[in-house]
C-alpha positions in Angstrom: 23.0 -73.7 74.3 25.7 -72.8 76.4 28.4 -70.1 75.6 30.9 -73.0 76.1 28.4 -75.3 73.9 29.1 -72.3 71.3 32.5 -72.1 71.5 32.9 -75.8 70.7 30.6 -76.0 67.4 33.2 -73.4 66.3 35.9 -74.7 67.4 35.0 -78.2 65.7 34.0 -76.4 62.7 36.8 -74.0 62.0 39.1 -77.9 62.4 37.0 -79.7 59.6 36.6 -76.8 57.0 39.4 -78.4 55.2 39.7 -81.7 55.4 41.4 -82.1 52.1 43.5 -79.2 51.9 47.0 -80.1 52.6 48.1 -76.2 53.3 45.4 -75.5 55.5 47.1 -74.3 58.9 50.3 -74.1 57.8 52.1 -70.9 57.3 53.7 -68.9 54.9 56.7 -68.2 56.9 56.6 -71.7 57.7 56.9 -72.8 54.2 59.1 -70.3 52.7 61.5 -70.9 55.8 61.2 -74.8 55.1 62.0 -74.7 51.6 65.1 -72.4 51.8 66.5 -74.3 54.6 66.0 -77.5 52.5 67.0 -76.3 48.7 68.9 -72.6 49.6 68.5 -69.7 48.1 70.1 -70.1 45.2 68.4 -73.6 44.0 65.1 -71.8 45.3 65.7 -69.3 42.8 66.7 -71.7 39.9 63.7 -73.6 40.9 61.5 -70.3 41.1 62.7 -67.6 38.9 61.0 -64.9 41.2 63.2 -61.7 42.1 62.2 -62.2 45.9 64.8 -65.2 45.4 66.8 -64.5 43.1 68.0 -60.8 44.5 69.2 -59.7 48.2 66.8 -62.6 49.4 65.3 -63.0 52.8 62.4 -64.3 54.3 61.5 -61.0 55.3 61.2 -59.4 51.7 59.6 -63.0 50.3 56.9 -63.1 52.5 55.8 -59.3 51.4 56.5 -60.2 47.6 54.3 -63.4 47.9 51.5 -62.3 50.1 50.6 -59.3 46.9 51.5 -61.8 44.7 49.1 -64.1 44.6 51.0 -66.4 40.9 53.7 -66.7 42.9 52.4 -67.7 46.0 50.5 -70.7 44.2 54.2 -71.7 42.7 55.7 -71.7 45.9 53.3 -73.8 47.2 53.5 -76.3 45.0 56.7 -76.8 45.3 56.7 -77.0 49.3 54.0 -79.7 48.2 56.1 -81.3 46.2 59.5 -81.3 48.7 57.4 -82.8 51.6 56.1 -86.1 49.6 
């Protein structure tokens, strides 16, 4: 197997590794930005009552918190999935 064949096999495996995951390939930054554009910080904070959305919110501070806090990230991902349906 050549290096090119090996790289193609790895790429194919990587792209097919989560075919049923609707969040596969979607960055957390894109999710937060989408939700902020759709709802605004005030509405987002009322839908998901977490401090990073209710007190001096920004995408950067929200990402920092959500990356460290799995339960909050799960709520944000759930709202994103509901809002894109």
